[in-house]
C-alpha positions as CSV (number, residue, x, y, z in Angstrom):
1,M,-0.1,0.0,0.0
2,A,1.7,3.2,-1.2
3,F,1.3,6.7,-0.1
4,Q,-2.2,8.2,-0.6
5,L,-3.1,11.7,-1.6
6,Q,-4.1,12.5,2.0
7,H,-0.6,11.6,3.2
8,I,1.0,13.7,0.6
9,L,-1.2,16.7,1.5
10,T,-0.3,16.2,5.2
11,M,3.5,16.2,4.3
12,V,3.1,19.4,2.2
13,S,0.8,21.2,4.7
14,S,3.5,20.3,7.5
15,F,6.3,21.7,5.4
16,V,4.5,25.1,4.7
17,F,3.3,25.4,8.3
18,H,6.8,24.9,9.9
19,L,8.6,27.0,7.3
20,A,6.0,29.7,7.9
21,I,6.8,29.7,11.6
22,F,10.6,30.0,10.8
23,K,10.4,32.6,8.2
24,W,7.2,35.0,9.3
25,L,5.7,34.0,12.6
26,A,8.4,33.1,15.1
27,A,10.4,36.6,14.9
28,P,7.2,38.8,15.5
29,L,6.2,36.5,18.3
30,M,9.6,36.8,20.1
31,K,9.6,40.5,19.9
32,K,6.4,40.6,21.7
33,L,7.5,38.1,24.4
34,S,11.2,39.3,24.9
35,P,12.3,43.1,24.2
36,D,15.8,41.5,24.3
37,F,15.1,39.6,21.1
38,K,15.3,42.9,19.0
39,I,18.8,43.7,20.1
40,L,20.5,40.2,19.6
41,T,22.6,39.6,16.4
42,H,21.0,38.2,13.2
43,S,22.8,34.9,14.0
44,K,21.1,34.5,17.4
45,Q,17.6,35.6,16.0
46,V,17.9,33.0,13.3
47,L,18.9,30.5,16.0
48,I,15.9,31.4,18.1
49,T,13.3,31.5,15.2
50,N,14.5,28.0,14.3
51,S,14.2,26.8,17.8
52,V,10.7,28.1,17.9
53,M,9.7,26.2,14.8
54,A,11.4,23.0,16.4
55,L,9.4,23.5,19.7
56,V,6.1,23.8,18.0
57,H,6.9,20.6,16.2
58,G,8.1,18.8,19.4
59,V,4.8,19.9,21.2
60,I,2.6,18.6,18.4
61,V,4.3,15.4,17.2
62,G,5.8,14.5,20.7
63,G,2.7,15.1,22.5
64,T,0.6,13.0,20.1
65,S,3.2,10.2,20.0
66,A,3.1,10.1,23.9
67,Y,-0.6,9.8,23.7
68,I,-0.6,7.0,21.3
69,F,2.2,5.2,23.5
70,M,0.1,5.5,26.8
71,Y,-3.3,4.6,25.0
72,P,-2.2,2.5,22.1
73,G,-5.4,0.6,21.1
74,K,-4.1,-1.7,18.5
75,V,-0.7,0.0,18.1
76,L,1.0,-2.7,20.0
77,P,4.6,-4.4,19.8
78,G,3.1,-7.7,18.7
79,V,0.9,-6.2,15.8
80,F,2.6,-6.4,12.4
81,W,0.1,-5.2,10.0
82,Y,-2.3,-2.5,11.0
83,D,-3.2,0.7,9.3
84,S,-3.1,3.4,12.2
85,S,-4.3,6.6,10.4
86,L,-3.0,8.6,13.2
87,V,0.4,7.2,13.3
88,R,0.9,7.5,9.5
89,H,-0.2,11.1,9.3
90,L,2.0,11.9,12.4
91,I,5.0,10.5,10.2
92,C,3.9,12.7,7.4
93,V,3.9,15.8,9.9
94,Y,7.3,14.8,11.0
95,L,8.6,14.4,7.4
96,G,7.2,17.9,6.5
97,Y,8.9,19.5,9.5
98,T,12.3,17.6,8.9
99,V,12.5,18.7,5.2
100,A,11.7,22.3,6.3
101,D,14.3,22.2,9.2
102,T,16.9,20.6,6.6
103,L,16.3,23.4,4.3
104,A,16.7,26.0,7.1
105,L,20.1,24.3,8.2
106,T,21.4,24.3,4.8
107,T,20.6,27.8,3.7
108,H,21.4,29.6,7.0
109,S,25.0,29.5,8.1
110,P,24.4,30.1,11.8
111,L,22.4,26.9,11.9
112,F,24.5,24.6,9.8
113,D,25.4,21.4,11.7
114,R,26.7,18.4,9.7
115,M,25.7,15.9,12.5
116,M,22.1,17.3,12.4
117,V,22.0,17.2,8.5
118,V,23.0,13.5,8.6
119,H,20.4,12.8,11.5
120,H,17.6,14.5,9.4
121,L,18.4,12.7,6.2
122,L,18.2,9.4,8.2
123,G,14.9,10.6,9.6
124,V,13.5,11.4,6.2
125,F,14.7,8.0,4.7
126,G,13.1,6.3,7.7
127,G,10.1,8.1,7.8
128,L,9.3,7.5,4.2
129,A,10.1,3.8,4.5
130,G,7.9,3.6,7.7
131,C,4.9,5.3,6.1
132,V,4.7,3.5,2.8
133,D,3.2,0.5,4.3
134,P,0.9,0.3,7.3
135,I,3.1,-2.2,9.1
136,L,4.7,-2.1,12.5
137,P,2.9,1.1,13.8
138,Y,4.2,0.7,17.3
139,F,7.8,0.9,16.2
140,N,6.9,3.7,13.9
141,N,5.5,5.6,16.9
142,L,8.6,4.6,18.9
143,V,10.7,6.7,16.5
144,L,8.4,9.7,16.9
145,L,8.3,9.3,20.6
146,V,11.8,10.8,20.7
147,E,10.2,14.1,19.9
148,V,9.0,14.5,23.4
149,S,12.3,16.0,24.8
150,N,12.4,18.6,21.9
151,P,10.3,21.3,23.3
152,F,12.7,21.5,26.4
153,V,15.9,21.0,24.1
154,N,14.7,24.2,22.2
155,M,13.4,26.1,25.3
156,R,17.1,25.8,26.4
157,T,18.5,27.0,23.2
158,I,16.0,29.9,23.4
159,L,16.7,30.8,27.0
160,H,20.5,30.7,26.4
161,A,20.4,32.9,23.3
162,L,18.2,35.4,25.3
163,G,21.1,35.6,28.0
164,Q,19.0,33.6,30.6
165,K,21.7,31.1,31.3
166,N,21.8,31.8,34.9
167,S,18.0,32.0,35.5
168,R,16.1,29.6,37.6
169,L,13.9,28.8,34.6
170,Y,17.0,27.8,32.5
171,K,18.1,25.4,35.2
172,L,14.7,24.0,35.8
173,N,14.3,23.5,32.1
174,G,17.6,22.0,31.8
175,V,16.6,19.2,34.6
176,V,13.3,18.5,32.9
177,M,15.0,18.3,29.5
178,L,17.7,15.7,30.7
179,V,14.9,13.6,32.2
180,A,12.7,13.8,29.1
181,F,15.7,13.2,26.9
182,F,16.6,10.0,28.8
183,A,13.0,8.6,29.1
184,C,12.1,9.0,25.5
185,R,15.5,8.6,23.7
186,I,17.6,6.3,26.0
187,A,15.3,4.2,27.9
188,S,13.3,3.4,24.9
189,I,16.2,1.9,23.1
190,P,15.6,-1.6,24.7
191,L,11.9,-1.6,23.4
192,W,13.3,-2.1,20.0
193,F,14.2,-5.7,20.9
194,Q,10.5,-6.6,20.8
195,L,11.0,-6.8,17.1
196,S,12.4,-10.2,17.8
197,Q,9.1,-11.8,17.8
198,H,8.5,-10.7,14.1
199,M,12.1,-11.9,13.4
200,A,11.5,-15.1,14.8
201,T,8.3,-15.7,12.6
202,G,10.1,-14.4,9.6
203,Q,7.4,-11.9,9.1
204,L,9.8,-9.0,9.4
205,Y,11.7,-10.0,6.4
206,T,8.6,-9.8,4.1
207,A,8.8,-5.9,4.5
208,R,10.4,-3.7,1.9
209,L,14.1,-3.5,1.8
210,S,13.8,0.3,2.7
211,L,12.0,-0.5,5.9
212,L,14.7,-3.2,6.9
213,I,17.5,-0.7,6.1
214,T,15.7,1.7,8.5
215,I,15.4,-0.8,11.3
216,F,18.9,-2.3,11.1
217,F,20.8,0.7,10.2
218,C,18.9,4.2,10.6
219,V,17.5,3.4,14.0
220,P,20.8,2.1,15.5
221,M,22.6,5.1,14.0
222,A,20.0,7.6,15.4
223,S,20.2,5.9,18.7
224,A,24.1,6.4,18.7
225,F,23.5,10.0,18.0
226,N,21.0,10.2,21.0
227,I,23.7,8.6,23.3
228,Y,26.2,11.0,22.3
229,W,24.0,13.9,22.8
230,F,22.8,12.6,26.3
231,V,26.4,12.2,27.5
232,K,27.1,15.9,26.4
233,M,23.9,16.9,28.2
234,C,25.0,15.2,31.4
235,K,28.4,16.9,31.3
236,G,26.9,20.2,30.8
237,A,24.2,19.7,33.6
238,Y,27.2,18.7,35.9
239,R,29.0,21.8,35.0
240,V,25.9,24.1,35.8
241,L,24.8,22.3,38.9
242,Y,28.0,21.5,40.7
243,R,30.5,24.0,39.5
244,G,28.2,27.1,39.3
């Protein structure tokens, strides 16, 4: 079962929505919320507007994914073939955002990060592979669950750029960010071993090659990135909390 028109429309709508936030909506909003935004350098303003876009995406996709995870219905680890409309459309929202953010990263030098570009390319490949056929919805949602931490990650970036590094809000957000990052990106890694039941029956190997590449290459690579970033976060938290 290939993409349907509704999935393509969701992807395009998500791309336009997130790009609109980055290009036209985030800056006016930040000017109203923080007078300091106006006096920042252009590079910091671009960084903040990009973070606002990512924060909004994290709230939408991460929040919805967490809801599906807690109230799964038929979106369970043992279910191989099930067309969860919500999961598939959520992947499309993620794809639209990821393409928009990749465009922003590659066209604005203050944002460019090779590791993030590679991460996004893996995400686009994996998202497309996971959405084409309505199979393994639980594991597709598990990929999206990592977005739960993104609002806190991007709030940290915004506060830091605004010069709030020593504020209580910055430190509190940092603690919540660390907990959320661990819960949805690190502690969730062992859940992928539940795929073994589909490997044992051989059913997993009936999936498209693109999905198998995603499962056995893209997901481990993304997990390695997450472990690397988590270690950096822990070191940063230690410096802030114990070294002042």
